[in-house]
MITI-517856 format. One record per residue (C-alpha): y, z, x; chain. Coordinates in steps of 0.5 Angstrom, whole numbers. Example, Ala and Ser with C-alpha at 12.3 -4.5 7.8 and 13.67 -1.06 7.14 Angstrom:
REM residues 2
     v     w     u chain
    -9    16    25     A
    -2    14    27     A
***
This chain:
REM residues 411
     v     w     u chain
   -56   -36   -31     A
   -52   -31   -28     A
   -51   -30   -20     A
   -56   -25   -17     A
   -50   -21   -15     A
   -46   -21   -22     A
   -53   -19   -25     A
   -53   -13   -21     A
   -46   -11   -23     A
   -47   -12   -30     A
   -53    -9   -30     A
   -50    -3   -27     A
   -44    -2   -31     A
   -44     2   -37     A
   -40     2   -43     A
   -33     3   -43     A
   -30    11   -44     A
   -23    12   -46     A
   -24    20   -47     A
   -19    24   -44     A
   -21    29   -38     A
   -20    36   -40     A
   -15    40   -36     A
   -18    46   -32     A
   -17    52   -36     A
   -12    57   -32     A
   -14    64   -31     A
   -10    68   -35     A
    -7    75   -32     A
   -10    81   -34     A
    -7    85   -40     A
    -3    92   -38     A
     0    89   -32     A
     8    90   -31     A
    11    84   -34     A
    15    82   -28     A
     8    82   -24     A
     5    77   -30     A
    11    73   -29     A
    10    72   -21     A
     2    71   -22     A
     3    65   -27     A
     9    62   -23     A
     4    62   -17     A
    -2    59   -21     A
     3    54   -25     A
     3    46   -23     A
     9    44   -19     A
    15    43   -22     A
    17    37   -25     A
    12    31   -28     A
     6    30   -25     A
     4    23   -21     A
     1    17   -25     A
    -6    15   -23     A
   -11    10   -26     A
   -15    16   -27     A
   -10    20   -31     A
    -4    25   -29     A
    -4    29   -22     A
     0    34   -20     A
     4    34   -14     A
    10    38   -11     A
    13    32    -9     A
    19    29   -13     A
    18    22   -11     A
    11    19    -9     A
     7    13    -8     A
     0    11    -5     A
    -2     4    -4     A
    -9     1    -1     A
    -7    -3     5     A
   -12    -8     4     A
   -11   -10    -4     A
    -4    -7    -5     A
    -7    -3   -11     A
    -2     3   -13     A
    -7     9   -13     A
    -1    14   -15     A
     6    14   -17     A
    12    19   -19     A
    19    16   -20     A
    17    11   -14     A
    22     6   -16     A
    28    11   -17     A
    34    11   -12     A
    33    17    -7     A
    36    19     0     A
    31    16     5     A
    33    21    11     A
    30    19    17     A
    25    15    14     A
    30    10    14     A
    28     9    22     A
    22     5    19     A
    27    -1    18     A
    30     0    24     A
    24     0    28     A
    21    -6    24     A
    27   -10    27     A
    26    -8    34     A
    19   -10    33     A
    21   -17    30     A
    25   -18    36     A
    20   -16    41     A
    15   -21    38     A
    20   -27    38     A
    21   -26    45     A
    28   -24    44     A
    27   -17    47     A
    22   -14    52     A
    19    -7    53     A
    22    -7    60     A
    29    -9    58     A
    34    -3    59     A
    39    -2    54     A
    46     1    55     A
    48     8    52     A
    55     9    49     A
    59    15    48     A
    58    14    40     A
    50    14    41     A
    50    20    46     A
    55    24    41     A
    50    23    35     A
    48    30    32     A
    41    31    29     A
    35    30    32     A
    35    27    39     A
    32    24    44     A
    37    26    49     A
    39    20    52     A
    45    20    57     A
    52    17    56     A
    52    11    61     A
    45    11    62     A
    40     5    62     A
    34     6    58     A
    28     2    57     A
    26    -1    50     A
    19     2    51     A
    22     9    52     A
    27     8    46     A
    21     6    41     A
    18    13    43     A
    25    16    42     A
    25    13    35     A
    18    14    33     A
    16    20    36     A
    22    24    37     A
    26    21    31     A
    32    21    36     A
    38    19    32     A
    41    17    39     A
    36    12    40     A
    36     9    34     A
    44     8    35     A
    42     5    42     A
    38     0    38     A
    43    -2    33     A
    49    -3    38     A
    44    -7    43     A
    42   -12    37     A
    48   -13    33     A
    54   -10    37     A
    55    -4    32     A
    51     0    27     A
    55    -2    21     A
    53   -10    23     A
    46    -7    24     A
    46    -4    17     A
    48   -11    15     A
    42   -14    18     A
    38    -8    15     A
    40   -10     8     A
    38   -18    10     A
    31   -16    12     A
    31   -11     6     A
    32   -17     1     A
    27   -22     5     A
    22   -17     4     A
    23   -16    -3     A
    26    -9    -3     A
    29    -8   -10     A
    32    -1    -9     A
    35     0    -2     A
    42     0     1     A
    43     1     8     A
    49     4    11     A
    46     6    18     A
    40     6    22     A
    39    13    22     A
    38    16    15     A
    44    20    17     A
    47    23    10     A
    51    18     6     A
    52    17    -1     A
    51    10    -1     A
    44    10     3     A
    38     9    -1     A
    31     7    -2     A
    25     8    -7     A
    19    11    -5     A
    16     4    -6     A
    21     1    -2     A
    19     5     4     A
    11     4     3     A
    13    -3     3     A
    16    -3    10     A
    11     2    13     A
     5    -3    10     A
     9    -9    13     A
    10    -5    20     A
     2    -4    21     A
     1   -11    18     A
     6   -15    22     A
     6   -11    28     A
    -1    -8    30     A
     0    -9    37     A
     6    -4    37     A
     3     1    32     A
     0     5    37     A
     6     8    39     A
     6    12    32     A
     0    16    34     A
     3    19    40     A
     3    26    39     A
     9    28    44     A
    13    25    49     A
    17    27    54     A
    24    24    56     A
    30    27    60     A
    25    33    62     A
    25    35    55     A
    18    35    52     A
    18    34    44     A
    12    33    39     A
    11    28    34     A
    15    31    28     A
     9    28    23     A
     5    34    22     A
    -1    29    20     A
    -1    25    26     A
    -1    32    30     A
    -7    34    26     A
   -10    27    27     A
   -11    26    19     A
    -6    20    20     A
    -4    15    25     A
     3    14    23     A
     9    13    21     A
    15    18    20     A
    18    24    17     A
    25    26    14     A
    29    31    12     A
    36    32     9     A
    39    37     4     A
    40    32    -2     A
    33    29    -1     A
    29    35     1     A
    23    34     6     A
    19    27     6     A
    14    24     9     A
    11    16    10     A
     4    17    13     A
    -2    12    14     A
    -9    13    15     A
   -16     9    16     A
   -22    12    14     A
   -29     8    14     A
   -25     2    15     A
   -20     3     9     A
   -13     4    10     A
    -8     8     5     A
    -1     8     6     A
     3    15     3     A
    10    16     2     A
    13    23    -1     A
    20    26    -1     A
    23    31    -5     A
    19    37    -2     A
    22    44    -1     A
    19    46     6     A
    16    43    12     A
     9    47    10     A
     9    44     3     A
    10    37     6     A
     4    38    11     A
     0    41     5     A
     2    35     0     A
     1    30     5     A
    -6    32     7     A
    -8    34     0     A
    -6    27    -3     A
    -9    23     2     A
   -16    26     2     A
   -15    25    -6     A
   -14    18    -5     A
   -20    17     0     A
   -24    21    -5     A
   -23    18   -11     A
   -22    10   -10     A
   -26     5    -6     A
   -25    -3    -4     A
   -30    -7    -7     A
   -31   -14    -6     A
   -34   -17   -12     A
   -34   -24   -10     A
   -33   -28    -3     A
   -29   -35    -4     A
   -33   -40    -5     A
   -39   -36    -7     A
   -43   -39   -13     A
   -42   -34   -19     A
   -45   -38   -24     A
   -48   -45   -26     A
   -46   -49   -32     A
   -49   -56   -35     A
   -45   -62   -34     A
   -45   -68   -40     A
   -45   -75   -38     A
   -45   -73   -30     A
   -50   -75   -24     A
   -52   -68   -24     A
   -55   -64   -29     A
   -50   -58   -28     A
   -44   -56   -23     A
   -44   -49   -19     A
   -38   -45   -21     A
   -35   -41   -15     A
   -30   -36   -14     A
   -23   -39   -12     A
   -21   -33    -7     A
   -24   -27    -4     A
   -24   -22   -10     A
   -23   -15    -7     A
   -20   -10   -11     A
   -19    -2   -11     A
   -23     1   -16     A
   -25     8   -18     A
   -31    11   -14     A
   -35    11   -21     A
   -33     4   -23     A
   -40     2   -24     A
   -40     6   -30     A
   -33     4   -33     A
   -32    -3   -32     A
   -34    -9   -35     A
   -34   -16   -32     A
   -34   -22   -37     A
   -34   -30   -35     A
   -31   -35   -40     A
   -32   -42   -38     A
   -34   -49   -42     A
   -41   -51   -43     A
   -43   -56   -42     A
   -37   -59   -38     A
   -36   -67   -39     A
   -36   -71   -33     A
   -33   -73   -28     A
   -31   -67   -25     A
   -28   -66   -18     A
   -29   -60   -13     A
   -24   -55   -14     A
   -23   -56   -22     A
   -21   -50   -26     A
   -27   -49   -31     A
   -26   -42   -33     A
   -24   -35   -32     A
   -27   -28   -29     A
   -24   -22   -32     A
   -25   -15   -30     A
   -23    -9   -35     A
   -25    -2   -35     A
   -22     5   -35     A
   -18     6   -28     A
   -19    -1   -27     A
   -13    -5   -25     A
   -13   -11   -30     A
   -17   -17   -26     A
   -17   -25   -28     A
   -19   -30   -23     A
   -20   -37   -23     A
   -28   -40   -23     A
   -27   -47   -20     A
   -32   -53   -19     A
   -36   -52   -13     A
   -38   -59   -12     A
   -36   -66   -15     A
   -40   -69   -20     A
   -39   -76   -22     A
   -39   -79   -29     A
   -46   -83   -30     A
   -45   -91   -30     A
   -46   -95   -37     A
   -53   -95   -37     A
   -54   -88   -35     A
   -49   -86   -41     A
   -53   -90   -46     A
   -59   -87   -44     A
   -56   -80   -44     A
   -53   -81   -51     A
   -60   -84   -53     A
   -64   -78   -51     A
   -59   -73   -54     A
   -60   -77   -61     A
   -67   -77   -60     A
   -67   -70   -59     A
   -69   -70   -51     A
   -63   -66   -49     A
   -59   -69   -43     A
***
C-alpha cells in the first residue's frame, strides 16, 4: 500500500500538460496616426531587447542582459539568461572580497575591533568611496560597512592590502577561493570591480558567492540590510535599491560602462529565500524595477515542497524467505524540491522497486527508486532504502515457506 502522504500526492495530481502558454496579444496602435508616433508606441509596448530569460514555466522577458535567480534552500534555478557568459562584474566583485574578510573573522584571524592602516593607494582610489584618510587606522567593522553599504573602493583596497600585502596578491587569493567554491567563469584582477578587460564573472558565479555568504556567514550578513552608514562625517545610503525599499535584505549593486547596471539581491518571504543576480541594464531605475519585478515573479510562481523526510516510510514491499513478511521502503534523504505552485496539476510521482525482495535485507540497502516528472518540474530521482533489517529464515522456516508456496498458501 502507498503511504498516506504519497497517496494524497498522487490523487491530487492531474495528467501532464505540455501545451504552450499563449502569449498575451499586444495592443496595436490605432490607424491614422503618423508613422513616427506609431513607431514610438510600438517601441514602448515591445518586450525588452534581446532574448528572454529561460524558466521552468517558459520564456520570461527581462531588460537584463545577464540574469539568474536561484532558490536558496534547494539551489533550483528559477530563471536564467546568459547566466554562464563572461561579463564585467563591476562592484559585485566586492562580494568575494567581503567573503574572504568574513572567512578570516570566523577563523579568528581577524577581529571586528582590529584597526587596519589606510595606505596612500587606498586613499587615492577613485569611484565610490568610504572616504578613509591616508595614514588613518580604521576598524574592521567600519570597513565592512564601507564595502557593503557604501560600496567603497578605498575600503576594499584597505582589506586587500591588510590581508595579502597588495591588491595584486589579494586577487590571487580571490582566484584561489573562486576555484575552491567551484566558480567556472570567474577571473579576478582587483578587489573592487574597477574596470579591467581581464576581470570577469558570470551571473551564476556571482549568485554562488552570494548564496555562500548567506550560508557560511549568517552572523555577519546583517550588515547587508543597513540602509545607511555615516563615516568621516559623510552619511551615505545603501546603494542597493531593494534594500532601501525593504524588498531585499542584501547584497550588492554595481555599474560600469561595459557591464551596465547590475544587482545581486536576496530576499526572504514566509521562510523561503531567493537569490537574484541581474546585470547589463540601462539605468538605475531599470535595475530597481527589474529587481523588484523578477523577485516578485519568483516568489509568486514557485514554492518549496518537502515530498518526504529522511527515514519516512514511503511504501512497504513483500519479503521472500525473510523473518518478516515485508520491509518498509524509506526515503534516503529529505526530498525538498522547488516546484511551480500548480505542481499538483502537472507532476507525476512514480515508485519502482522489487516485489518481493529476497532476504536477507540490511537496513539501508537500496531497493528501489522514486522519480518525479512534469511540466516545470525539475527531474528528481532518489533512492528508496530498506528501513529495517530482515534476516533470512532458518532452514526449517525456508522449507515451510517453499512448501506453503507450492501448495498455494503464499508466503
